[in-house]
N, C-alpha and C positions, 0 to 999 in steps of 0.2 A: 504494500500500500504506500503510495507517494504522499509525503507530508510536506506542505509548503512552509516557507520561512515564517509567515504570519501565524500559522497554526502552532508551529514550534514555540513562538514567542508567547502565545496565549497559554500553552501548556506550561512553559517555564514560569510565567506569572502565577498561575494557579498552584504550581509546585512550591514556589516560595511562600505564597499565602498559606498553604497547608502547613508548612514548617512553622510559621508564626502561630497559626491556630492551635497547633499541637501543644505549644507551650502554655496555652490558656486553659487546657483541660483541668478540671478540678479533681477528677477521680483517676486513680491509677488504672490504666486499661488492662493491666495484667501482663505477665511475662510472655505469654504466647503472642499477644498482639504486638508487644514491643519488639519481639524478635522479627515479626513480619515487617514492621515499619523499618527496622534497621536494615533488613535484607533488601527491601524495595528501594530504600534510599541509596544504598550502595550500588544496586543494579542501575538505578536511574542516573547516578552521577559517574560511575566508573565502568558500567557494563558488567558482563559475567565475571564471576569470582576469579581473581587473578593473583591471589596471594597464597603463600604456602600454608598448608594445613597445620594449625598449632598442635603442640604435643598434648597427650591425653591429660596431663596434670594441669595444663593451662585451661581450667574449667570454663571460665566465662568466654574467653576468646574462641574456644573450640565450638561452643554452642552457637555463637554468632557466625562463625565461619560456616558451620553446617547449614544454618538458615539461609545465608547468602548463596552458598553453593547449590542449594536445593532449587533455586530459580532457573538454573540451567542457562539456556540461550535467550531468555526473555529480553526483548528489546528495551532500550532506554526509554523510548516513548511509552511503551506499554507499562513499564515499571513505574514511570512518573505518574501515569494516569491511575494505576492501581493504588499508588501511595495517596494521591489526592482523594480518591473515592473512599479509602479506608479512614483517613482523617476526617472527612466529611461525615461519615457514619458515626464516628466517635463523638463529634461535636453535637450532632443532632440528637444523639441518645441521651445527652445530659439535659435534664429539664431546666428551664430558666429559673425556676424557683424550687429550691431544695426543700423537701417536706420533712423538716426536723420537728420532732415532738418536743415541746417545751418540758423541761424537767420539773418535778415538783419542788416545793420549797425545801432547801437543804441539800439539793443535788445540783452539781455543776453540769454544764453542757459538755458532752464528749464528742469526739470526731467519729469514732468507729463503733460506738455502742450507744444504746438508749438506756437511760436509768430513770426510774420514777418510783415513787412510794405511794401506794394506794391500798386501802383495806389492811393497813399495818403490815404490808408486804413490800419489801424492796425488790423491784423487778429489773433485772439486767438483761438486755437483749443485744445479742451480736447483730450489728447493723451494716453488713456488707452483702445484701441479698444478691446483687449483681455478680458477686464473686463467690457465691455459695457460702458466705460467711467465713471464708478462709482467713486464718489469723495472721495478721501482720505483727511486726515488732511493736508498732504503736498500740495495736490492740492488746497485746500482752500487758503492756504498761497500764492501759486504761482499765482493763478488767481487774487487774490487781488493785488499782486505786479505788475502783468502785466497791470491791469486797472490803477493803479497809474501812471505807465510809459506812458501808452497810453494817459492819460489825459494831459500830459505835452509835448508829442512829436509833430511833425509837421503834423500828420495825420489829416484828416478832420473828421473822425468818426472811431469807433471801431466795430468789428464784433466778435461775439462768436459763434462757431460751434463745431462739433465733428469729430474726425477721425474715419472712419469705418461706420458701419451700424446703430449705435446708436448715438443719440445726447448725452444723458446721462441717466443712470439708477438710478440716485439719490445717496444717501449716500452709500459708501462702509460700510457694517455693521461690518467690522473689527473695525471701529471707536468706536463701543460700547463694544468691548471685551478687548481693551488695557487699563485696569484699572491700574492707577499708584499706587505706594505703599501707598500714602496718602488716597486711597480709592475712592469710587464712588462719593462722594461729590466733591472731587477735579476734577475728570473727568467731572462731570456735569457742574461745574463752568467754567472750561477751555473751554469746548465745546460751552457753551452759549456765552462766550466772543468772541470766534473765529467766531461763526456764526453771532453775532451782527456786528462785524467789517467787515466781508465778505459782508453782505447785505448792510452795509453803503457805501461800495465802489460803488455799483450800484446806490444807491440813489444820491450820490454826483458826479457821473461821469459828467464832464462838457460838453461833446460833445454828439452828437447823438450816440445811442447805438443800434445795430442791432443784432438780433438773427437769425441765419440761421439754422433752425431745420431740420437736415438731416436724422432723424429717430426717433424712440420712445423716449419719455422724461418722466421721473418719478421724483416725490418728489421735492427737492430744485431746480432742473433744470426747473421745471414747474412754481413753485411759484414766482421765480424772474422775469418771463417773463412780469409781470405787471409793472416792472420797466424799461423795454426796450421801445424804441421809435418806432421801427419796428420789427415785427416778421414774417419772411418768412418761410414757412414749405413745405416739400414734402408731397404729398398725402398719403405717407406711414407712416407718423408720427402719433403717438398717445400721449395723455396727461393724466397722471395718478398721483393722489396725495393720496396714500393709508395710510393716517395718522392713522385713527382709527384702521386699521388692525394691526398696530404696537404699539397701545396704546399711540400715540403721538398726537400732535396738529399742526396747520398750522404755517408756517414760511415764510420768504421772503416778508413780508408785504401783503401776499395774503388774510389775514383775512379782510383787508381793500380794496385792489385793486380789488379782484375778485367780491365782491358784487357790487361795483361801476361799474365794467365793464360789468358784465353779469346778474346782478340782484340777489336778495337774494336767491331765490329758486334754481336757477341753480348753484350758488356758493355753496350752502349748499349740493347739490347733489355731487359736486366734493370734497369739503373739509371735509365733515362729513361722507358721505356715499360712498366714494371711486369710484364714477362714472368715468369711463375712456372715454375720448372724442376722436373721430376721428379728423383728421386735419380739415375737413370741418365743423364739429360741433364746434370745437374751433374757427374757423373763424367766423361762424355765431354768436358766443357769444362775439366776440371782443377780445379774447385772442390772436388770430393770425390775422395778417394784410392781408395776401394773401397766397393761396395754389397753388402749381405748380405740374404738373405731375412729378412723380419720374424720368421718362426717360429723361426729359429735365431740371430737377430742378437745378442742379449745373450750367449748361450753362446759363439759363435764369436769375437766381439770380445774378450771379457774373457779367454778362454783365450789368445788371441794376445798381448794386452797383458801378461798374467802372464809370458809367456816374455820379452817385451821388458824386463820389470822385473829380469831376471837379468843384463842386460848391464852392463858397467862404467860407472858413473855419470859419471866425469870424461871418459871417452872420448866419450860421447854429447854432453855439454855443450860440450866444446871443438870437436867436429865441427860442432855447430849454429852456434857462434859464427863459424867459418870460412865457413859457407854464408851466414850472415845479416849479417855485419859491414858489408859494403859497402852494404847496403840501409837500415840503421838511421837514418842521418842524413836520407836522403830520406823515409823513412816518417814521421819526426817532423815534418818540414816539411809534408808532405801533411796530416797529422793537424791541425796548427795551422790550415792553410788551410781545410780542410773545416769545422772548428768555427767559424771566423770567418764563413764563408758561411752556416752554419746559424743563427748568431746573427741575421744579417740576415733570413733566411727567417722565423724565429719571430716577428719583430717586424713582418712585412709583412702587409698586409690580405689578400693572396692566400692566405697560409698560414692565417690566422685563419678566413677564409671556408671553406676546405677542411676544417678541423678542425670548425668549427661544423656543416657539412653532414654530416660523419661522425657527430657526436653526435646530430644530429637523427634520422638513420636508426636509430641504436642506441636512442634514447629512445622510439621509437614503441611503443605498448602493443599 
């Protein structure tokens, strides 16, 4: 197809405008989209991939190279047009007015979660529905802060749930690509410290803690359930801990709580061999307290929790402490041990190769 100079100029203007619009996006489009944008930009400006393939241990650059190389012989014009269309779709998908729920008195506004207090219940909702509530580093910090505040406020207990169709899809894998200038060791140490502090907030939470699992749950959002006092789930929920698929190891104290809860064999199927549980299977194994039909899930659960909110606050808190006090020291020790092991895993070639493979599959156009 013949392209005139005038058309090329228009394409170039649109291309430059798209680059400017990209910087104005409020929401992180996710690693898969960012890889596509990177590859299309390189193809549009330099043509087909013309640099040497990075080594396997050069994690970030290898993933970028694979994304660029996957475009093959796509022309610069077509790459430029695809880039413009992708940015345009991202811009149009962001509503001009963000629907933020105002927090109740005593609760600050958060960026990645919604926190409110109603019927003597502190409600913490993971609020990245467009990303299946995948947990970012910012989210770890905000959930931890919300738990700290909920432990001190006038609520009787706290509830963790998700906005949208997912409870939580686990870690946002962008967490593994943001390598600081100090290198991978710094990232691994910081991530391990953040995770240990995050899990400790659940171990130490002084009031009853309830999970309202409104959809599929993966990774850390599953492993911490052993630290909750009640777990209510829709029958549409699933529970998946695919650690070995990503070259990693269990966290959230699940290496201790899961075998105690469901027996060694069933825990091994989940934590080592990536078995995904249905809601009813999870209930039969003790991970879930009760399963509700999806059609009536929200109505039934919140009506019951509203009744629980009328119970005496101190009675519930002291009773929980009696039940949990002998476990806390052990749980903290397990948490520390799991984070140390994960730090080793994150720095291993095996883990890097597994994550690279995951990104390669996600980056395919």
